[in-house]
DSSP file (Angstrom, degrees, kcal/mol; ACC not computed):
  #  RESIDUE AA STRUCTURE BP1 BP2  ACC     N-H-->O    O-->H-N    N-H-->O    O-->H-N    TCO  KAPPA ALPHA  PHI   PSI    X-CA   Y-CA   Z-CA
    1    1 A M              0   0    0      0, 0.0     2,-0.0     0, 0.0     0, 0.0   0.000 360.0 360.0 360.0 125.3    0.0    0.0    0.0
    2    2 A D     >  -     0   0    0      1,-0.1     4,-2.3     4,-0.0     5,-0.2  -0.273 360.0-100.1 -79.4 172.3    1.5    3.3   -1.0
    3    3 A L  H  > S+     0   0    0      1,-0.2     4,-2.6     2,-0.2     5,-0.2   0.849 120.3  56.3 -62.7 -37.2    1.4    6.4    1.2
    4    4 A F  H  > S+     0   0    0     42,-0.3     4,-2.1     1,-0.2    -1,-0.2   0.937 111.4  43.2 -60.6 -46.9   -1.5    8.0   -0.6
    5    5 A D  H  > S+     0   0    0      2,-0.2     4,-2.4     1,-0.2    -2,-0.2   0.867 112.3  54.3 -66.7 -36.4   -3.7    4.9    0.0
    6    6 A Q  H  X S+     0   0    0     -4,-2.3     4,-2.4     2,-0.2    -2,-0.2   0.924 109.1  47.3 -63.2 -44.9   -2.4    4.7    3.6
    7    7 A I  H  X S+     0   0    0     -4,-2.6     4,-1.9     2,-0.2    -2,-0.2   0.919 111.5  51.5 -62.4 -43.6   -3.4    8.3    4.3
    8    8 A S  H  X S+     0   0    0     -4,-2.1     4,-1.6     1,-0.2    -2,-0.2   0.914 111.8  46.3 -60.4 -43.7   -6.9    7.7    2.7
    9    9 A A  H  X S+     0   0    0     -4,-2.4     4,-2.1     1,-0.2    -1,-0.2   0.888 111.5  51.8 -65.8 -39.3   -7.4    4.6    4.9
   10   10 A D  H  X S+     0   0    0     -4,-2.4     4,-2.3     1,-0.2    -1,-0.2   0.803 104.0  57.9 -69.7 -28.2   -6.3    6.5    8.0
   11   11 A I  H  X S+     0   0    0     -4,-1.9     4,-2.2     2,-0.2    -1,-0.2   0.931 107.4  48.0 -64.0 -44.4   -8.7    9.3    7.2
   12   12 A K  H  X S+     0   0    0     -4,-1.6     4,-2.3     1,-0.2    -2,-0.2   0.926 112.9  46.8 -61.7 -45.2  -11.5    6.8    7.3
   13   13 A S  H  X S+     0   0    0     -4,-2.1     4,-2.2     1,-0.2    -1,-0.2   0.867 110.9  52.5 -67.5 -34.2  -10.4    5.3   10.6
   14   14 A A  H  X>S+     0   0    0     -4,-2.3     5,-2.5     2,-0.2     4,-0.5   0.872 108.9  51.0 -67.2 -35.9   -9.9    8.8   12.1
   15   15 A M  H ><5S+     0   0    0     -4,-2.2     3,-0.9     3,-0.2    -2,-0.2   0.944 111.8  46.2 -63.6 -47.4  -13.5    9.6   11.1
   16   16 A L  H 3<5S+     0   0    0     -4,-2.3    -2,-0.2     1,-0.3    -1,-0.2   0.872 115.9  45.2 -64.1 -37.0  -14.8    6.5   12.7
   17   17 A A  H 3<5S-     0   0    0     -4,-2.2    -1,-0.3    -5,-0.2    -2,-0.2   0.483 107.7-127.4 -84.8  -2.7  -12.8    7.1   15.9
   18   18 A K  T <<5 +     0   0    0     -3,-0.9     2,-1.2    -4,-0.5    -3,-0.2   0.889  47.7 163.6  56.1  42.7  -13.8   10.8   15.9
   19   19 A E     >< -     0   0    0     -5,-2.5     4,-2.5     1,-0.2    -1,-0.2  -0.761  14.1-176.2 -92.7  93.2  -10.1   11.9   16.2
   20   20 A K  H  > S+     0   0    0     -2,-1.2     4,-2.5     1,-0.2     5,-0.2   0.896  76.2  45.7 -62.0 -47.2  -10.6   15.5   15.2
   21   21 A V  H  > S+     0   0    0      2,-0.2     4,-2.4     1,-0.2    -1,-0.2   0.929 115.5  46.6 -65.3 -45.7   -6.9   16.6   15.1
   22   22 A K  H  > S+     0   0    0      1,-0.2     4,-2.6     2,-0.2     5,-0.2   0.913 112.7  50.8 -62.5 -42.6   -5.7   13.5   13.2
   23   23 A L  H  X S+     0   0    0     -4,-2.5     4,-2.4     1,-0.2     5,-0.2   0.925 111.1  47.6 -61.6 -45.8   -8.6   13.9   10.7
   24   24 A E  H  X S+     0   0    0     -4,-2.5     4,-1.8    -5,-0.2    -1,-0.2   0.917 113.6  47.5 -62.8 -43.9   -7.8   17.6   10.1
   25   25 A A  H  X S+     0   0    0     -4,-2.4     4,-2.0     1,-0.2    -2,-0.2   0.922 114.1  46.3 -64.1 -44.4   -4.1   16.9    9.6
   26   26 A L  H  X S+     0   0    0     -4,-2.6     4,-2.6     1,-0.2    -2,-0.2   0.863 109.9  53.1 -70.3 -35.8   -4.6   14.0    7.2
   27   27 A R  H  X S+     0   0    0     -4,-2.4     4,-2.0    -5,-0.2    -1,-0.2   0.899 108.7  51.2 -64.0 -38.5   -7.2   15.8    5.2
   28   28 A N  H  X S+     0   0    0     -4,-1.8     4,-1.7    -5,-0.2    -2,-0.2   0.922 111.1  47.7 -63.3 -44.1   -4.8   18.6    4.7
   29   29 A V  H  X S+     0   0    0     -4,-2.0     4,-2.4     1,-0.2    -2,-0.2   0.922 110.0  52.2 -62.5 -44.1   -2.1   16.2    3.6
   30   30 A K  H  X S+     0   0    0     -4,-2.6     4,-2.8     1,-0.2    -1,-0.2   0.867 104.6  57.1 -63.3 -35.0   -4.4   14.5    1.2
   31   31 A K  H  X S+     0   0    0     -4,-2.0     4,-2.1     1,-0.2    -1,-0.2   0.937 109.5  44.6 -59.5 -46.5   -5.3   17.9   -0.3
   32   32 A Y  H  X S+     0   0    0     -4,-1.7     4,-2.2     2,-0.2    -2,-0.2   0.875 111.8  53.7 -65.9 -37.3   -1.6   18.5   -1.1
   33   33 A F  H  X S+     0   0    0     -4,-2.4     4,-2.5     2,-0.2    -2,-0.2   0.931 109.3  48.0 -61.2 -45.5   -1.3   14.9   -2.5
   34   34 A L  H  X S+     0   0    0     -4,-2.8     4,-1.9     1,-0.2    -2,-0.2   0.891 110.3  51.7 -64.5 -39.1   -4.2   15.5   -4.8
   35   35 A E  H  < S+     0   0    0     -4,-2.1     4,-0.4    -5,-0.2    -1,-0.2   0.905 111.5  47.5 -62.0 -40.7   -2.8   18.8   -6.0
   36   36 A A  H >< S+     0   0    0     -4,-2.2     3,-0.7     1,-0.2    -2,-0.2   0.883 110.8  51.6 -68.1 -37.9    0.5   17.0   -6.7
   37   37 A K  H 3< S+     0   0    0     -4,-2.5     7,-1.1     1,-0.2     8,-0.3   0.841 114.5  42.5 -67.3 -32.8   -1.2   14.2   -8.6
   38   38 A T  T 3< S+     0   0    0     -4,-1.9    -1,-0.2    -5,-0.2    -2,-0.2   0.377  86.8 118.9 -97.4   4.6   -3.1   16.5  -10.8
   39   39 A A  S X  S-     0   0    0     -3,-0.7     3,-2.3    -4,-0.4     4,-0.3  -0.353  82.4 -83.3 -66.8 150.7   -0.3   18.9  -11.5
   40   40 A P  T 3  S+     0   0    0      0, 0.0    -1,-0.1     0, 0.0    -2,-0.1  -0.322 117.5  15.5 -56.4 130.3    0.8   19.2  -15.2
   41   41 A G  T 3  S+     0   0    0     -3,-0.1    -2,-0.1    -4,-0.0    -3,-0.1   0.384  94.3 106.3  88.2  -4.0    3.1   16.4  -16.1
   42   42 A A  S X  S-     0   0    0     -3,-2.3     3,-1.3    -5,-0.1    -4,-0.1   0.684  70.4-146.2 -81.9 -17.2    2.3   14.3  -13.0
   43   43 A N  T 3   -     0   0    0     -4,-0.3    -5,-0.1     1,-0.3     3,-0.1   0.823  61.9 -68.3  54.4  34.9    0.2   11.8  -15.1
   44   44 A D  T 3  S+     0   0    0     -7,-1.1     2,-0.3    -5,-0.3    -1,-0.3   0.813 108.3 117.7  56.9  34.5   -2.1   11.3  -12.1
   45   45 A T    <   -     0   0    0     -3,-1.3     2,-0.4    -8,-0.3    -1,-0.2  -0.934  44.5-167.6-128.5 155.3    0.6    9.5  -10.1
   46   46 A L        -     0   0    0     -2,-0.3   -42,-0.3    -3,-0.1   -43,-0.1  -0.919  15.4-147.2-142.3 113.0    2.3   10.3   -6.8
   47   47 A T     >  -     0   0    0     -2,-0.4     4,-2.3     1,-0.1     5,-0.1  -0.365  25.8-116.0 -75.3 159.4    5.4    8.4   -5.8
   48   48 A D  H  > S+     0   0    0      1,-0.2     4,-2.7     2,-0.2     5,-0.2   0.852 116.8  56.7 -63.7 -33.1    6.1    7.7   -2.1
   49   49 A D  H  > S+     0   0    0      2,-0.2     4,-1.9     1,-0.2    -1,-0.2   0.923 108.9  45.0 -63.1 -43.6    9.2    9.9   -2.4
   50   50 A A  H  > S+     0   0    0      2,-0.2     4,-1.9     1,-0.2    -2,-0.2   0.888 113.0  51.7 -66.4 -38.5    7.2   12.8   -3.6
   51   51 A A  H  X S+     0   0    0     -4,-2.3     4,-2.3     1,-0.2    -2,-0.2   0.912 109.4  49.0 -64.5 -42.7    4.6   12.1   -0.9
   52   52 A L  H  X S+     0   0    0     -4,-2.7     4,-2.8     1,-0.2    -1,-0.2   0.870 108.0  54.9 -64.5 -36.1    7.3   12.1    1.9
   53   53 A K  H  X S+     0   0    0     -4,-1.9     4,-2.1     2,-0.2    -1,-0.2   0.909 108.7  48.3 -62.3 -42.1    8.7   15.3    0.5
   54   54 A I  H  X S+     0   0    0     -4,-1.9     4,-2.3     2,-0.2    -2,-0.2   0.926 112.1  48.5 -63.9 -44.9    5.2   16.9    0.9
   55   55 A I  H  X S+     0   0    0     -4,-2.3     4,-2.5     1,-0.2    -2,-0.2   0.913 110.2  51.5 -64.1 -42.2    4.8   15.6    4.4
   56   56 A R  H  X S+     0   0    0     -4,-2.8     4,-2.5     1,-0.2    -1,-0.2   0.913 109.9  50.4 -59.2 -42.1    8.3   16.9    5.4
   57   57 A K  H  X S+     0   0    0     -4,-2.1     4,-2.5     1,-0.2    -1,-0.2   0.916 111.3  47.8 -62.5 -43.6    7.4   20.3    4.0
   58   58 A L  H  X S+     0   0    0     -4,-2.3     4,-2.5     2,-0.2    -1,-0.2   0.875 110.6  51.7 -66.5 -37.2    4.1   20.4    6.0
   59   59 A V  H  X S+     0   0    0     -4,-2.5     4,-2.4     2,-0.2    -2,-0.2   0.935 111.1  47.5 -63.6 -45.9    5.9   19.3    9.2
   60   60 A K  H  X S+     0   0    0     -4,-2.5     4,-2.5     1,-0.2    -2,-0.2   0.923 112.5  49.1 -61.7 -44.5    8.5   22.1    8.8
   61   61 A Q  H  X S+     0   0    0     -4,-2.5     4,-2.6     1,-0.2    -1,-0.2   0.905 111.0  50.9 -61.3 -41.2    5.7   24.6    8.1
   62   62 A G  H  X S+     0   0    0     -4,-2.5     4,-2.4     2,-0.2    -2,-0.2   0.906 111.1  47.2 -63.5 -42.6    3.8   23.4   11.2
   63   63 A K  H  X S+     0   0    0     -4,-2.4     4,-2.2     2,-0.2    -2,-0.2   0.908 112.7  49.5 -65.5 -41.7    6.9   23.7   13.4
   64   64 A D  H  X S+     0   0    0     -4,-2.5     4,-2.1     2,-0.2    -2,-0.2   0.920 112.0  48.3 -63.2 -43.5    7.6   27.2   12.1
   65   65 A S  H  X S+     0   0    0     -4,-2.6     4,-2.8     1,-0.2    -2,-0.2   0.912 110.4  51.6 -62.7 -42.9    4.0   28.3   12.6
   66   66 A A  H  X S+     0   0    0     -4,-2.4     4,-2.4     1,-0.2    -1,-0.2   0.895 108.9  51.1 -61.7 -40.0    4.1   26.9   16.2
   67   67 A Q  H  X S+     0   0    0     -4,-2.2     4,-2.3     2,-0.2    -1,-0.2   0.911 110.7  48.2 -63.8 -42.4    7.3   28.8   16.9
   68   68 A I  H  X S+     0   0    0     -4,-2.1     4,-1.7     2,-0.2    -2,-0.2   0.925 111.6  50.0 -63.8 -44.6    5.7   32.1   15.6
   69   69 A Y  H  <>S+     0   0    0     -4,-2.8     5,-2.6     1,-0.2    -2,-0.2   0.907 110.6  50.2 -60.4 -41.1    2.6   31.5   17.7
   70   70 A A  H ><5S+     0   0    0     -4,-2.4     3,-1.5     1,-0.2    -1,-0.2   0.906 109.1  51.2 -64.3 -41.3    4.7   30.8   20.8
   71   71 A E  H 3<5S+     0   0    0     -4,-2.3    -1,-0.2     1,-0.3    -2,-0.2   0.812 109.1  51.7 -64.4 -29.6    6.7   34.0   20.2
   72   72 A Q  T 3<5S-     0   0    0     -4,-1.7    -1,-0.3    -5,-0.2    -2,-0.2   0.243 120.2-110.6 -92.2  13.7    3.4   35.9   20.0
   73   73 A N  T < 5S+     0   0    0     -3,-1.5    -3,-0.2     1,-0.1    -2,-0.1   0.907  78.6 130.4  59.9  46.1    2.2   34.5   23.3
   74   74 A R    >>< +     0   0    0     -5,-2.6     4,-2.0    -8,-0.1     3,-0.7  -0.585  20.7 163.2-123.3  66.4   -0.5   32.3   21.7
   75   75 A P  H 3> S+     0   0    0      0, 0.0     4,-2.6     0, 0.0     5,-0.2   0.794  70.8  59.3 -61.4 -30.2    0.3   28.9   23.3
   76   76 A E  H 3> S+     0   0    0      2,-0.2     4,-1.6     1,-0.2     5,-0.1   0.894 109.6  43.2 -67.4 -37.5   -3.1   27.4   22.4
   77   77 A L  H <> S+     0   0    0     -3,-0.7     4,-2.1     2,-0.2    -1,-0.2   0.876 113.3  52.4 -72.5 -37.7   -2.5   27.9   18.6
   78   78 A A  H  X S+     0   0    0     -4,-2.0     4,-2.3     1,-0.2    -2,-0.2   0.922 109.9  48.6 -63.0 -43.6    1.1   26.7   19.0
   79   79 A E  H  X S+     0   0    0     -4,-2.6     4,-2.2     1,-0.2    -1,-0.2   0.882 108.5  53.9 -65.3 -38.6   -0.1   23.5   20.7
   80   80 A A  H  X S+     0   0    0     -4,-1.6     4,-1.6     2,-0.2    -1,-0.2   0.910 110.2  47.3 -62.1 -42.1   -2.7   22.9   18.0
   81   81 A E  H  X S+     0   0    0     -4,-2.1     4,-2.2     1,-0.2    -2,-0.2   0.923 111.7  50.3 -63.6 -44.1    0.0   23.2   15.3
   82   82 A L  H  X S+     0   0    0     -4,-2.3     4,-2.4     1,-0.2    -2,-0.2   0.840 105.4  56.8 -67.2 -32.5    2.3   20.8   17.2
   83   83 A E  H  X S+     0   0    0     -4,-2.2     4,-1.5     2,-0.2    -1,-0.2   0.921 109.7  45.5 -62.3 -43.1   -0.5   18.2   17.6
   84   84 A Q  H  X S+     0   0    0     -4,-1.6     4,-2.2     1,-0.2    -2,-0.2   0.882 110.5  54.0 -67.0 -37.6   -0.9   18.1   13.8
   85   85 A V  H  X S+     0   0    0     -4,-2.2     4,-2.5     1,-0.2    -2,-0.2   0.915 105.6  53.3 -61.5 -42.7    2.9   17.9   13.3
   86   86 A R  H  X S+     0   0    0     -4,-2.4     4,-0.7     1,-0.2    -1,-0.2   0.873 108.2  50.8 -61.5 -36.9    3.0   14.9   15.7
   87   87 A V  H >< S+     0   0    0     -4,-1.5     3,-0.8     1,-0.2     4,-0.3   0.939 112.9  45.2 -63.8 -46.8    0.3   13.2   13.5
   88   88 A L  H >< S+     0   0    0     -4,-2.2     3,-1.8     1,-0.2     4,-0.4   0.841 103.1  64.1 -68.3 -33.7    2.3   13.8   10.3
   89   89 A E  H >< S+     0   0    0     -4,-2.5     3,-1.1     1,-0.3    -1,-0.2   0.742  88.0  70.5 -64.7 -21.7    5.6   12.8   11.8
   90   90 A T  T << S+     0   0    0     -3,-0.8    -1,-0.3    -4,-0.7    -2,-0.2   0.727  97.6  51.9 -67.0 -18.7    4.3    9.2   12.3
   91   91 A Y  T <  S+     0   0    0     -3,-1.8    -1,-0.2    -4,-0.3    -2,-0.2   0.537  95.0  87.6 -92.7  -8.5    4.4    8.9    8.5
   92   92 A L  S <  S-     0   0    0     -3,-1.1     3,-0.1    -4,-0.4    41,-0.0  -0.595  88.1-100.3 -90.8 151.9    8.0   10.0    8.1
   93   93 A P        -     0   0    0      0, 0.0    -1,-0.1     0, 0.0    -2,-0.1  -0.317  56.5 -79.6 -64.3 155.6   11.0    7.7    8.4
   94   94 A K        -     0   0    0      1,-0.1     2,-0.2    -4,-0.1    -4,-0.0  -0.313  48.6-128.2 -59.6 134.0   12.8    7.7   11.7
   95   95 A Q        -     0   0    0     -3,-0.1    40,-0.2     1,-0.1     2,-0.1  -0.542  25.9-104.2 -82.2 149.9   15.1   10.6   12.2
   96   96 A L        -     0   0    0     38,-3.0    -1,-0.1    -2,-0.2     2,-0.1  -0.449  33.6-118.6 -71.2 145.2   18.8   10.1   13.2
   97   97 A S     >  -     0   0    0     -2,-0.1     4,-2.8     1,-0.1     5,-0.2  -0.326  31.5-103.0 -73.9 168.4   19.7   10.9   16.8
   98   98 A V  H  > S+     0   0    0      1,-0.2     4,-2.5     2,-0.2     5,-0.2   0.897 123.5  49.7 -61.5 -40.2   22.3   13.6   17.3
   99   99 A E  H  > S+     0   0    0      2,-0.2     4,-2.1     1,-0.2    -1,-0.2   0.930 112.7  45.7 -65.2 -45.7   25.0   11.0   18.1
  100  100 A E  H  > S+     0   0    0      1,-0.2     4,-2.3     2,-0.2    -2,-0.2   0.907 113.8  50.2 -62.7 -41.7   24.1    9.0   14.9
  101  101 A L  H  X S+     0   0    0     -4,-2.8     4,-2.7     1,-0.2    -2,-0.2   0.908 108.7  51.6 -63.4 -42.8   24.1   12.2   12.9
  102  102 A E  H  X S+     0   0    0     -4,-2.5     4,-2.1     2,-0.2    -1,-0.2   0.903 109.6  50.3 -62.0 -41.5   27.4   13.3   14.2
  103  103 A T  H  X S+     0   0    0     -4,-2.1     4,-1.7     2,-0.2    -2,-0.2   0.930 112.4  47.0 -61.1 -46.6   29.0    9.9   13.3
  104  104 A E  H  X S+     0   0    0     -4,-2.3     4,-2.3     1,-0.2    -2,-0.2   0.902 111.0  51.7 -62.4 -41.9   27.6   10.1    9.8
  105  105 A L  H  X S+     0   0    0     -4,-2.7     4,-2.7     1,-0.2    -1,-0.2   0.869 105.5  54.8 -65.5 -36.3   28.8   13.7    9.4
  106  106 A K  H  X S+     0   0    0     -4,-2.1     4,-2.0     2,-0.2    -1,-0.2   0.897 109.4  48.3 -63.1 -38.9   32.3   12.7   10.5
  107  107 A K  H  X S+     0   0    0     -4,-1.7     4,-2.6     2,-0.2    -2,-0.2   0.928 112.4  48.4 -64.1 -44.6   32.4   10.1    7.7
  108  108 A I  H  X S+     0   0    0     -4,-2.3     4,-2.5     1,-0.2     6,-0.2   0.891 109.8  52.0 -64.5 -40.1   31.1   12.6    5.2
  109  109 A I  H  X>S+     0   0    0     -4,-2.7     5,-1.9     2,-0.2     4,-1.0   0.918 111.6  47.1 -62.0 -43.4   33.7   15.2    6.2
  110  110 A A  H  <5S+     0   0    0     -4,-2.0     3,-0.4     1,-0.2    -2,-0.2   0.918 113.7  47.4 -64.4 -43.8   36.5   12.6    5.8
  111  111 A E  H  <5S+     0   0    0     -4,-2.6    -2,-0.2     1,-0.2    -1,-0.2   0.877 113.7  47.3 -65.3 -37.8   35.1   11.5    2.4
  112  112 A A  H  <5S-     0   0    0     -4,-2.5    -1,-0.2    -5,-0.2    -2,-0.2   0.639 107.1-127.0 -79.5 -13.7   34.8   15.1    1.2
  113  113 A G  T  <5 +     0   0    0     -4,-1.0     2,-0.3    -3,-0.4    -3,-0.2   0.773  48.2 165.8  73.2  25.3   38.3   15.9    2.4
  114  114 A A      < +     0   0    0     -5,-1.9    -1,-0.2    -6,-0.2    -2,-0.1  -0.563  13.7 170.7 -77.0 136.9   36.9   18.9    4.4
  115  115 A S        -     0   0    0     -2,-0.3    -1,-0.1     1,-0.2    -5,-0.0   0.539  56.4  -3.8-124.4 -12.0   39.4   20.3    6.9
  116  116 A G  S >  S-     0   0    0     33,-0.0     3,-2.2     1,-0.0    -1,-0.2  -0.945  88.9 -66.1-165.4-176.4   38.0   23.5    8.2
  117  117 A P  G >  S+     0   0    0      0, 0.0     3,-1.5     0, 0.0     4,-0.2   0.755 119.7  68.2 -57.5 -25.8   35.2   26.1    8.0
  118  118 A Q  G 3  S+     0   0    0      1,-0.3     3,-0.3    30,-0.1     4,-0.2   0.711  97.3  54.5 -67.7 -18.1   36.3   27.1    4.5
  119  119 A D  G <> S+     0   0    0     -3,-2.2     4,-2.3     1,-0.2    -1,-0.3   0.196  73.5 111.0 -97.9  14.9   35.1   23.6    3.3
  120  120 A M  H <> S+     0   0    0     -3,-1.5     4,-2.9     1,-0.2     5,-0.2   0.897  75.5  51.2 -57.2 -44.6   31.6   24.0    4.7
  121  121 A G  H  > S+     0   0    0     -3,-0.3     4,-2.2    -4,-0.2    -1,-0.2   0.910 110.6  47.8 -61.7 -44.2   29.9   24.2    1.3
  122  122 A K  H  > S+     0   0    0      1,-0.2     4,-1.6     2,-0.2    -1,-0.2   0.931 117.1  42.2 -62.9 -46.6   31.6   21.1    0.0
  123  123 A A  H  X S+     0   0    0     -4,-2.3     4,-2.6     1,-0.2    -2,-0.2   0.877 112.6  53.8 -69.5 -38.2   30.7   19.1    3.1
  124  124 A M  H  X S+     0   0    0     -4,-2.9     4,-2.8    -5,-0.3     5,-0.2   0.906 106.9  51.5 -65.4 -41.3   27.1   20.5    3.4
  125  125 A G  H  X S+     0   0    0     -4,-2.2     4,-1.8    -5,-0.2    -1,-0.2   0.934 114.0  42.9 -59.9 -47.2   26.4   19.5   -0.2
  126  126 A A  H  X S+     0   0    0     -4,-1.6     4,-2.4     1,-0.2    -2,-0.2   0.895 115.5  49.6 -66.2 -40.3   27.5   15.9    0.4
  127  127 A A  H  X S+     0   0    0     -4,-2.6     4,-2.6     2,-0.2    -2,-0.2   0.909 109.3  50.9 -67.4 -42.2   25.8   15.8    3.8
  128  128 A T  H  < S+     0   0    0     -4,-2.8     4,-0.4     1,-0.2    -1,-0.2   0.912 113.7  45.3 -62.0 -42.6   22.4   17.1    2.5
  129  129 A K  H >< S+     0   0    0     -4,-1.8     3,-0.6    -5,-0.2    -2,-0.2   0.925 117.9  42.7 -66.7 -44.6   22.4   14.5   -0.4
  130  130 A A  H 3< S+     0   0    0     -4,-2.4    -2,-0.2     1,-0.2    -1,-0.2   0.825 121.6  38.3 -72.7 -32.5   23.4   11.6    1.9
  131  131 A L  T >X S+     0   0    0     -4,-2.6     3,-2.3    -5,-0.2     4,-1.1   0.195  76.8 147.6-108.4  15.6   21.2   12.4    4.8
  132  132 A S  T <4 S+     0   0    0     -3,-0.6     4,-0.1    -4,-0.4    -3,-0.1  -0.309  78.6   5.3 -55.6 124.1   18.1   13.6    2.9
  133  133 A G  T 34 S+     0   0    0      2,-0.5    -1,-0.3    -2,-0.1     3,-0.1   0.280 115.9  82.5  85.5 -11.3   15.0   12.7    5.0
  134  134 A K  T <4 S+     0   0    0     -3,-2.3   -38,-3.0     1,-0.3     2,-0.3   0.643 102.7   7.5 -98.5 -17.1   17.0   11.4    7.9
  135  135 A A  S  < S-     0   0    0     -4,-1.1    -2,-0.5   -40,-0.2    -1,-0.3  -0.983  83.0 -94.6-159.5 154.4   17.7   14.8    9.5
  136  136 A E     >  -     0   0    0     -2,-0.3     4,-2.3     1,-0.1     3,-0.2  -0.474  31.0-127.5 -72.7 143.4   16.7   18.4    9.2
  137  137 A G  H  > S+     0   0    0      1,-0.2     4,-2.6     2,-0.2     5,-0.2   0.848 108.4  57.1 -58.6 -36.7   19.0   20.6    7.2
  138  138 A R  H  > S+     0   0    0      2,-0.2     4,-2.2     1,-0.2    -1,-0.2   0.908 108.9  45.2 -62.9 -42.3   19.2   23.1   10.0
  139  139 A I  H  > S+     0   0    0     -3,-0.2     4,-2.5     2,-0.2     5,-0.2   0.899 112.0  51.9 -69.8 -40.8   20.5   20.5   12.4
  140  140 A I  H  X S+     0   0    0     -4,-2.3     4,-2.6     1,-0.2    -2,-0.2   0.938 111.1  48.6 -58.5 -46.7   23.0   19.1    9.8
  141  141 A S  H  X S+     0   0    0     -4,-2.6     4,-2.4     2,-0.2    -2,-0.2   0.918 111.1  49.0 -60.8 -46.3   24.3   22.7    9.2
  142  142 A E  H  X S+     0   0    0     -4,-2.2     4,-1.9     1,-0.2    -1,-0.2   0.923 113.9  45.7 -61.8 -45.1   24.7   23.4   12.9
  143  143 A L  H  X S+     0   0    0     -4,-2.5     4,-2.7     1,-0.2    -1,-0.2   0.902 111.7  52.0 -66.1 -40.6   26.6   20.1   13.6
  144  144 A L  H  X S+     0   0    0     -4,-2.6     4,-2.5    -5,-0.2     5,-0.2   0.922 108.2  51.5 -61.1 -43.7   28.8   20.6   10.5
  145  145 A K  H  X S+     0   0    0     -4,-2.4     4,-1.0     1,-0.2    -1,-0.2   0.918 112.8  45.9 -58.5 -43.4   29.8   24.1   11.6
  146  146 A R  H  < S+     0   0    0     -4,-1.9     3,-0.3     1,-0.2    -2,-0.2   0.912 114.2  47.2 -67.3 -42.3   30.7   22.7   15.0
  147  147 A L  H  < S+     0   0    0     -4,-2.7    -2,-0.2     1,-0.2    -1,-0.2   0.836 114.7  46.1 -69.7 -32.5   32.7   19.8   13.6
  148  148 A L  H  <        0   0    0     -4,-2.5    -1,-0.2     1,-0.2    -2,-0.2   0.617 360.0 360.0 -85.4 -12.6   34.6   21.9   11.1
  149  149 A A     <        0   0    0     -4,-1.0    -1,-0.2    -3,-0.3    -2,-0.1   0.489 360.0 360.0 -73.5 360.0   35.5   24.6   13.6
């Protein structure tokens, strides 16, 4: 079962279980999936890679919105965003822990031949490609800066 079908099935189960937050989050995802499927050149298909990319984007947007709400002293709106983010994160592959990420980055730095902060671009390019979907770009960047310093 591909991700599109999984989301559709989970929408039905969320309706039956009256899980309002899950239902709202999944309906939003399905809307983006349908838009991607009907986009010019998509041929009415959506690969799991494209679906995961959409979910990652929505998770990032949700976290950013929650942060803005928190800064504006609107904790109830921030919590609502984070609840939806938690629902969406269940569909994403497991993220690397900081320790695992650091180990991977050390390997990438060695392979890229990076020796200092001046090689940040070279190492970041390789790290982003190798760790796509396994860690957030912001965290990769912060760890790389620290390791190359």
